[in-house]
N, CA, C and O atoms as CSV, one atom per row, in Angstrom:
chain,resi,resn,atom,element,x,y,z
A,1,MET,N,N,-4.759,5.086,4.831
A,1,MET,CA,C,-4.761,3.732,4.314
A,1,MET,C,C,-4.634,2.771,5.495
A,1,MET,O,O,-3.777,2.938,6.363
A,2,LYS,N,N,-5.511,1.757,5.507
A,2,LYS,CA,C,-5.477,0.771,6.584
A,2,LYS,C,C,-4.335,-0.216,6.365
A,2,LYS,O,O,-3.665,-0.174,5.333
A,3,LYS,N,N,-4.113,-1.103,7.332
A,3,LYS,CA,C,-2.933,-1.974,7.339
A,3,LYS,C,C,-2.915,-3.001,6.201
A,3,LYS,O,O,-1.845,-3.321,5.682
A,4,TYR,N,N,-4.083,-3.521,5.805
A,4,TYR,CA,C,-4.149,-4.552,4.769
A,4,TYR,C,C,-5.040,-4.101,3.619
A,4,TYR,O,O,-6.091,-3.498,3.837
A,5,GLN,N,N,-4.616,-4.395,2.395
A,5,GLN,CA,C,-5.339,-4.044,1.187
A,5,GLN,C,C,-5.713,-5.325,0.436
A,5,GLN,O,O,-4.884,-6.220,0.274
A,6,VAL,N,N,-6.954,-5.403,-0.014
A,6,VAL,CA,C,-7.439,-6.571,-0.745
A,6,VAL,C,C,-7.456,-6.198,-2.230
A,6,VAL,O,O,-8.198,-5.312,-2.655
A,7,ILE,N,N,-6.621,-6.895,-3.010
A,7,ILE,CA,C,-6.466,-6.575,-4.428
A,7,ILE,C,C,-6.554,-7.865,-5.247
A,7,ILE,O,O,-5.890,-8.855,-4.940
A,8,GLY,N,N,-7.373,-7.836,-6.277
A,8,GLY,CA,C,-7.536,-8.995,-7.139
A,8,GLY,C,C,-7.537,-8.578,-8.597
A,8,GLY,O,O,-7.084,-7.492,-8.959
A,9,GLY,N,N,-8.058,-9.470,-9.419
A,9,GLY,CA,C,-8.174,-9.185,-10.838
A,9,GLY,C,C,-7.340,-10.127,-11.678
A,9,GLY,O,O,-6.213,-10.469,-11.319
A,10,GLN,N,N,-7.905,-10.546,-12.805
A,10,GLN,CA,C,-7.177,-11.425,-13.707
A,10,GLN,C,C,-6.353,-10.627,-14.704
A,10,GLN,O,O,-5.167,-10.897,-14.894
A,11,TYR,N,N,-6.970,-9.657,-15.332
A,11,TYR,CA,C,-6.272,-8.873,-16.350
A,11,TYR,C,C,-5.888,-7.481,-15.873
A,11,TYR,O,O,-4.925,-6.896,-16.368
A,12,VAL,N,N,-6.633,-6.952,-14.918
A,12,VAL,CA,C,-6.365,-5.624,-14.372
A,12,VAL,C,C,-6.451,-5.697,-12.853
A,12,VAL,O,O,-7.156,-6.548,-12.311
A,13,PHE,N,N,-5.742,-4.818,-12.168
A,13,PHE,CA,C,-5.832,-4.763,-10.712
A,13,PHE,C,C,-7.179,-4.170,-10.305
A,13,PHE,O,O,-7.643,-3.198,-10.900
A,14,CYS,N,N,-7.789,-4.753,-9.306
A,14,CYS,CA,C,-9.038,-4.237,-8.768
A,14,CYS,C,C,-8.929,-4.227,-7.246
A,14,CYS,O,O,-8.725,-5.270,-6.626
A,15,HIS,N,N,-9.062,-3.062,-6.660
A,15,HIS,CA,C,-8.964,-2.897,-5.208
A,15,HIS,C,C,-10.348,-3.107,-4.610
A,15,HIS,O,O,-11.279,-2.363,-4.918
A,16,TYR,N,N,-10.485,-4.124,-3.750
A,16,TYR,CA,C,-11.786,-4.471,-3.195
A,16,TYR,C,C,-12.045,-3.898,-1.812
A,16,TYR,O,O,-13.191,-3.874,-1.363
A,17,GLY,N,N,-11.021,-3.442,-1.136
A,17,GLY,CA,C,-11.232,-2.870,0.184
A,17,GLY,C,C,-9.978,-2.939,1.021
A,17,GLY,O,O,-8.920,-3.377,0.569
A,18,GLU,N,N,-10.127,-2.493,2.258
A,18,GLU,CA,C,-9.000,-2.472,3.188
A,18,GLU,C,C,-9.503,-2.774,4.585
A,18,GLU,O,O,-10.679,-2.582,4.891
A,19,ALA,N,N,-8.595,-3.252,5.433
A,19,ALA,CA,C,-8.961,-3.607,6.806
A,19,ALA,C,C,-7.764,-3.402,7.717
A,19,ALA,O,O,-6.613,-3.411,7.278
A,20,ASP,N,N,-8.064,-3.216,8.994
A,20,ASP,CA,C,-7.002,-3.055,9.988
A,20,ASP,C,C,-6.447,-4.393,10.463
A,20,ASP,O,O,-5.335,-4.457,10.986
A,21,THR,N,N,-7.227,-5.468,10.280
A,21,THR,CA,C,-6.774,-6.791,10.716
A,21,THR,C,C,-6.722,-7.738,9.525
A,21,THR,O,O,-7.446,-7.558,8.545
A,22,LEU,N,N,-5.866,-8.745,9.616
A,22,LEU,CA,C,-5.766,-9.739,8.549
A,22,LEU,C,C,-7.074,-10.519,8.433
A,22,LEU,O,O,-7.517,-10.835,7.329
A,23,LYS,N,N,-7.683,-10.823,9.564
A,23,LYS,CA,C,-8.946,-11.556,9.544
A,23,LYS,C,C,-10.033,-10.748,8.823
A,23,LYS,O,O,-10.822,-11.305,8.059
A,24,GLY,N,N,-10.067,-9.455,9.067
A,24,GLY,CA,C,-11.025,-8.595,8.379
A,24,GLY,C,C,-10.764,-8.554,6.882
A,24,GLY,O,O,-11.703,-8.567,6.086
A,25,ALA,N,N,-9.496,-8.505,6.495
A,25,ALA,CA,C,-9.140,-8.508,5.075
A,25,ALA,C,C,-9.525,-9.836,4.421
A,25,ALA,O,O,-9.950,-9.859,3.266
A,26,MET,N,N,-9.378,-10.930,5.150
A,26,MET,CA,C,-9.772,-12.234,4.612
A,26,MET,C,C,-11.275,-12.288,4.363
A,26,MET,O,O,-11.723,-12.866,3.373
A,27,ARG,N,N,-12.045,-11.690,5.252
A,27,ARG,CA,C,-13.504,-11.644,5.056
A,27,ARG,C,C,-13.855,-10.854,3.800
A,27,ARG,O,O,-14.692,-11.284,3.005
A,28,ILE,N,N,-13.220,-9.705,3.622
A,28,ILE,CA,C,-13.477,-8.884,2.436
A,28,ILE,C,C,-13.111,-9.665,1.176
A,28,ILE,O,O,-13.862,-9.662,0.201
A,29,ALA,N,N,-11.958,-10.335,1.197
A,29,ALA,CA,C,-11.513,-11.102,0.034
A,29,ALA,C,C,-12.513,-12.206,-0.315
A,29,ALA,O,O,-12.831,-12.408,-1.487
A,30,ARG,N,N,-13.000,-12.909,0.684
A,30,ARG,CA,C,-13.952,-13.998,0.449
A,30,ARG,C,C,-15.269,-13.480,-0.129
A,30,ARG,O,O,-15.937,-14.189,-0.881
A,31,GLN,N,N,-15.639,-12.259,0.217
A,31,GLN,CA,C,-16.872,-11.676,-0.305
A,31,GLN,C,C,-16.734,-11.281,-1.777
A,31,GLN,O,O,-17.731,-11.016,-2.448
A,32,HIS,N,N,-15.504,-11.242,-2.272
A,32,HIS,CA,C,-15.264,-10.802,-3.647
A,32,HIS,C,C,-14.573,-11.876,-4.482
A,32,HIS,O,O,-13.663,-11.575,-5.255
A,33,GLU,N,N,-15.003,-13.121,-4.326
A,33,GLU,CA,C,-14.452,-14.196,-5.145
A,33,GLU,C,C,-14.715,-13.871,-6.615
A,33,GLU,O,O,-15.755,-13.315,-6.967
A,34,GLU,N,N,-13.753,-14.228,-7.461
A,34,GLU,CA,C,-13.825,-13.893,-8.881
A,34,GLU,C,C,-13.760,-15.157,-9.721
A,34,GLU,O,O,-13.032,-16.092,-9.387
A,35,TYR,N,N,-14.513,-15.189,-10.800
A,35,TYR,CA,C,-14.384,-16.295,-11.743
A,35,TYR,C,C,-13.517,-15.826,-12.903
A,35,TYR,O,O,-13.874,-14.893,-13.622
A,36,TRP,N,N,-12.389,-16.476,-13.075
A,36,TRP,CA,C,-11.467,-16.118,-14.148
A,36,TRP,C,C,-11.745,-17.001,-15.351
A,36,TRP,O,O,-11.997,-18.198,-15.215
A,37,ASP,N,N,-11.694,-16.390,-16.540
A,37,ASP,CA,C,-11.928,-17.172,-17.747
A,37,ASP,C,C,-10.658,-17.932,-18.134
A,37,ASP,O,O,-9.709,-18.007,-17.354
A,38,ASN,N,N,-10.649,-18.485,-19.321
A,38,ASN,CA,C,-9.509,-19.276,-19.818
A,38,ASN,C,C,-9.235,-20.491,-18.945
A,38,ASN,O,O,-8.081,-20.870,-18.740
A,39,TRP,N,N,-10.295,-21.099,-18.435
A,39,TRP,CA,C,-10.191,-22.327,-17.639
A,39,TRP,C,C,-9.461,-22.130,-16.314
A,39,TRP,O,O,-9.005,-23.103,-15.714
A,40,GLN,N,N,-9.345,-20.899,-15.853
A,40,GLN,CA,C,-8.635,-20.631,-14.603
A,40,GLN,C,C,-9.512,-20.903,-13.383
A,40,GLN,O,O,-8.992,-21.216,-12.312
A,41,GLY,N,N,-10.820,-20.791,-13.525
A,41,GLY,CA,C,-11.730,-21.098,-12.426
A,41,GLY,C,C,-11.857,-19.976,-11.412
A,41,GLY,O,O,-11.592,-18.812,-11.711
A,42,TRP,N,N,-12.264,-20.346,-10.212
A,42,TRP,CA,C,-12.536,-19.382,-9.148
A,42,TRP,C,C,-11.263,-18.964,-8.423
A,42,TRP,O,O,-10.376,-19.782,-8.179
A,43,HIS,N,N,-11.185,-17.681,-8.082
A,43,HIS,CA,C,-10.053,-17.131,-7.343
A,43,HIS,C,C,-10.553,-16.167,-6.285
A,43,HIS,O,O,-11.589,-15.522,-6.448
A,44,VAL,N,N,-9.807,-16.081,-5.204
A,44,VAL,CA,C,-10.080,-15.119,-4.141
A,44,VAL,C,C,-8.997,-14.053,-4.234
A,44,VAL,O,O,-7.822,-14.394,-4.370
A,45,PRO,N,N,-9.354,-12.770,-4.166
A,45,PRO,CA,C,-8.337,-11.715,-4.230
A,45,PRO,C,C,-7.252,-11.893,-3.165
A,45,PRO,O,O,-7.504,-12.456,-2.100
A,46,SER,N,N,-6.073,-11.418,-3.456
A,46,SER,CA,C,-4.937,-11.514,-2.526
A,46,SER,C,C,-4.953,-10.354,-1.537
A,46,SER,O,O,-5.598,-9.329,-1.757
A,47,ILE,N,N,-4.230,-10.547,-0.450
A,47,ILE,CA,C,-4.139,-9.522,0.590
A,47,ILE,C,C,-2.705,-9.035,0.651
A,47,ILE,O,O,-1.769,-9.824,0.779
A,48,TYR,N,N,-2.546,-7.719,0.557
A,48,TYR,CA,C,-1.233,-7.087,0.596
A,48,TYR,C,C,-1.125,-6.182,1.807
A,48,TYR,O,O,-2.118,-5.616,2.264
A,49,SER,N,N,0.077,-6.051,2.319
A,49,SER,CA,C,0.350,-5.061,3.353
A,49,SER,C,C,0.249,-3.677,2.722
A,49,SER,O,O,0.629,-3.494,1.565
A,50,ALA,N,N,-0.253,-2.719,3.461
A,50,ALA,CA,C,-0.364,-1.352,2.942
A,50,ALA,C,C,1.005,-0.807,2.552
A,50,ALA,O,O,1.109,0.011,1.638
A,51,ASP,N,N,2.060,-1.255,3.239
A,51,ASP,CA,C,3.417,-0.813,2.911
A,51,ASP,C,C,3.857,-1.303,1.534
A,51,ASP,O,O,4.750,-0.720,0.920
A,52,ASP,N,N,3.231,-2.373,1.050
A,52,ASP,CA,C,3.572,-2.942,-0.250
A,52,ASP,C,C,2.665,-2.440,-1.372
A,52,ASP,O,O,2.715,-2.960,-2.487
A,53,CYS,N,N,1.840,-1.438,-1.086
A,53,CYS,CA,C,0.921,-0.894,-2.085
A,53,CYS,C,C,1.227,0.579,-2.329
A,53,CYS,O,O,1.867,1.247,-1.516
A,54,MET,N,N,0.757,1.059,-3.460
A,54,MET,CA,C,0.953,2.470,-3.784
A,54,MET,C,C,-0.285,3.009,-4.501
A,54,MET,O,O,-1.022,2.272,-5.156
A,55,ASP,N,N,-0.486,4.310,-4.354
A,55,ASP,CA,C,-1.570,4.985,-5.060
A,55,ASP,C,C,-1.059,5.418,-6.414
A,55,ASP,O,O,0.013,6.013,-6.522
A,56,VAL,N,N,-1.823,5.119,-7.440
A,56,VAL,CA,C,-1.483,5.546,-8.796
A,56,VAL,C,C,-2.740,6.137,-9.442
A,56,VAL,O,O,-3.852,5.971,-8.939
A,57,GLU,N,N,-2.546,6.804,-10.525
A,57,GLU,CA,C,-3.674,7.351,-11.277
A,57,GLU,C,C,-4.470,6.196,-11.886
A,57,GLU,O,O,-3.882,5.339,-12.546
A,58,PRO,N,N,-5.787,6.147,-11.686
A,58,PRO,CA,C,-6.577,5.061,-12.289
A,58,PRO,C,C,-6.441,5.043,-13.814
A,58,PRO,O,O,-6.485,6.086,-14.466
A,59,THR,N,N,-6.276,3.851,-14.364
A,59,THR,CA,C,-6.155,3.666,-15.810
A,59,THR,C,C,-6.971,2.447,-16.206
A,59,THR,O,O,-7.707,1.897,-15.386
A,60,GLU,N,N,-6.847,2.027,-17.440
A,60,GLU,CA,C,-7.526,0.806,-17.866
A,60,GLU,C,C,-6.867,-0.446,-17.276
A,60,GLU,O,O,-7.431,-1.536,-17.368
A,61,PHE,N,N,-5.682,-0.305,-16.672
A,61,PHE,CA,C,-4.989,-1.447,-16.069
A,61,PHE,C,C,-5.200,-1.548,-14.568
A,61,PHE,O,O,-4.893,-2.580,-13.971
A,62,ASN,N,N,-5.716,-0.499,-13.949
A,62,ASN,CA,C,-6.079,-0.525,-12.538
A,62,ASN,C,C,-7.237,0.448,-12.369
A,62,ASN,O,O,-7.087,1.651,-12.581
A,63,PHE,N,N,-8.360,-0.068,-11.994
A,63,PHE,CA,C,-9.566,0.748,-11.964
A,63,PHE,C,C,-9.642,1.685,-10.765
A,63,PHE,O,O,-10.290,2.729,-10.843
A,64,ASP,N,N,-9.001,1.337,-9.669
A,64,ASP,CA,C,-9.213,2.073,-8.431
A,64,ASP,C,C,-8.029,2.895,-7.953
A,64,ASP,O,O,-8.169,3.691,-7.024
A,65,GLY,N,N,-6.869,2.721,-8.565
A,65,GLY,CA,C,-5.732,3.541,-8.200
A,65,GLY,C,C,-4.864,3.010,-7.081
A,65,GLY,O,O,-3.847,3.629,-6.769
A,66,ILE,N,N,-5.215,1.882,-6.456
A,66,ILE,CA,C,-4.347,1.270,-5.444
A,66,ILE,C,C,-3.872,-0.060,-6.010
A,66,ILE,O,O,-4.674,-0.947,-6.303
A,67,VAL,N,N,-2.554,-0.186,-6.161
A,67,VAL,CA,C,-1.965,-1.381,-6.755
A,67,VAL,C,C,-0.773,-1.833,-5.917
A,67,VAL,O,O,-0.209,-1.040,-5.163
A,68,PRO,N,N,-0.384,-3.113,-6.047
A,68,PRO,CA,C,0.838,-3.559,-5.370
A,68,PRO,C,C,2.060,-2.895,-5.998
A,68,PRO,O,O,2.089,-2.638,-7.202
A,69,LYS,N,N,3.058,-2.623,-5.178
A,69,LYS,CA,C,4.320,-2.101,-5.703
A,69,LYS,C,C,4.987,-3.201,-6.523
A,69,LYS,O,O,4.801,-4.381,-6.227
A,70,PRO,N,N,5.756,-2.844,-7.540
A,70,PRO,CA,C,6.459,-3.867,-8.329
A,70,PRO,C,C,7.336,-4.746,-7.438
A,70,PRO,O,O,8.104,-4.243,-6.619
A,71,GLY,N,N,7.216,-6.032,-7.601
A,71,GLY,CA,C,8.030,-6.977,-6.846
A,71,GLY,C,C,7.490,-7.333,-5.473
A,71,GLY,O,O,8.088,-8.156,-4.780
A,72,SER,N,N,6.380,-6.742,-5.060
A,72,SER,CA,C,5.849,-7.068,-3.728
A,72,SER,C,C,5.067,-8.374,-3.780
A,72,SER,O,O,4.486,-8.730,-4.806
A,73,ALA,N,N,5.066,-9.071,-2.664
A,73,ALA,CA,C,4.356,-10.339,-2.557
A,73,ALA,C,C,3.169,-10.181,-1.607
A,73,ALA,O,O,3.239,-9.406,-0.654
A,74,PRO,N,N,2.093,-10.903,-1.857
A,74,PRO,CA,C,0.945,-10.818,-0.958
A,74,PRO,C,C,1.278,-11.329,0.438
A,74,PRO,O,O,2.141,-12.190,0.610
A,75,VAL,N,N,0.589,-10.790,1.421
A,75,VAL,CA,C,0.713,-11.265,2.800
A,75,VAL,C,C,-0.010,-12.598,2.939
A,75,VAL,O,O,0.435,-13.486,3.666
A,76,ALA,N,N,-1.141,-12.727,2.228
A,76,ALA,CA,C,-1.919,-13.967,2.273
A,76,ALA,C,C,-2.637,-14.176,0.948
A,76,ALA,O,O,-3.119,-13.229,0.328
A,77,VAL,N,N,-2.699,-15.433,0.529
A,77,VAL,CA,C,-3.469,-15.815,-0.651
A,77,VAL,C,C,-4.336,-17.006,-0.262
A,77,VAL,O,O,-3.996,-17.771,0.641
A,78,CYS,N,N,-5.451,-17.147,-0.951
A,78,CYS,CA,C,-6.366,-18.244,-0.636
A,78,CYS,C,C,-6.245,-19.327,-1.690
A,78,CYS,O,O,-6.305,-19.051,-2.889
A,79,ASP,N,N,-6.076,-20.555,-1.240
A,79,ASP,CA,C,-6.162,-21.707,-2.131
A,79,ASP,C,C,-7.647,-22.062,-2.188
A,79,ASP,O,O,-8.165,-22.741,-1.302
A,80,TYR,N,N,-8.318,-21.599,-3.227
A,80,TYR,CA,C,-9.772,-21.696,-3.316
A,80,TYR,C,C,-10.254,-23.140,-3.214
A,80,TYR,O,O,-11.235,-23.415,-2.523
A,81,TYR,N,N,-9.590,-24.048,-3.881
A,81,TYR,CA,C,-10.084,-25.413,-3.951
A,81,TYR,C,C,-9.789,-26.216,-2.685
A,81,TYR,O,O,-10.456,-27.217,-2.424
A,82,ARG,N,N,-8.822,-25.800,-1.913
A,82,ARG,CA,C,-8.569,-26.435,-0.611
A,82,ARG,C,C,-9.270,-25.686,0.516
A,82,ARG,O,O,-9.335,-26.163,1.649
A,83,ASN,N,N,-9.797,-24.495,0.186
A,83,ASN,CA,C,-10.488,-23.658,1.147
A,83,ASN,C,C,-9.607,-23.326,2.350
A,83,ASN,O,O,-10.021,-23.469,3.500
A,84,GLU,N,N,-8.374,-22.877,2.057
A,84,GLU,CA,C,-7.463,-22.508,3.138
A,84,GLU,C,C,-6.616,-21.310,2.713
A,84,GLU,O,O,-6.353,-21.104,1.528
A,85,TRP,N,N,-6.202,-20.537,3.692
A,85,TRP,CA,C,-5.364,-19.366,3.459
A,85,TRP,C,C,-3.903,-19.755,3.628
A,85,TRP,O,O,-3.550,-20.498,4.543
A,86,ILE,N,N,-3.064,-19.252,2.743
A,86,ILE,CA,C,-1.623,-19.457,2.822
A,86,ILE,C,C,-1.017,-18.108,3.159
A,86,ILE,O,O,-1.122,-17.161,2.380
A,87,LYS,N,N,-0.377,-18.019,4.328
A,87,LYS,CA,C,0.163,-16.750,4.798
A,87,LYS,C,C,1.670,-16.715,4.598
A,87,LYS,O,O,2.366,-17.713,4.785
A,88,ARG,N,N,2.153,-15.547,4.216
A,88,ARG,CA,C,3.595,-15.348,4.045
A,88,ARG,C,C,4.251,-15.209,5.423
A,88,ARG,O,O,3.748,-14.496,6.292
A,89,GLU,N,N,5.347,-15.879,5.605
A,89,GLU,CA,C,6.082,-15.765,6.865
A,89,GLU,C,C,6.760,-14.408,6.945
A,89,GLU,O,O,7.312,-13.923,5.958
A,90,ALA,N,N,6.719,-13.811,8.094
A,90,ALA,CA,C,7.319,-12.472,8.281
A,90,ALA,C,C,8.822,-12.545,8.371
A,90,ALA,O,O,9.482,-11.518,8.527
């Protein structure tokens, strides 16, 4: 597992890829922008540290088997409408 995991989804977790650098993970996330229904609009998947993710059996709630651990926070999220990344302080 690489250092950063790109995970999104409105109703279910969807793992979009992984990267060794935060910049690489941001590129992957931007390539997988999602349109959420219920007037939520456009969203960019979040980026999690690999340490904050776990492998689970794929189900209807996570299609790919890599999900954030309970209580973990993303390393970076994108404010789609401001077109800027918000990074978590270490």
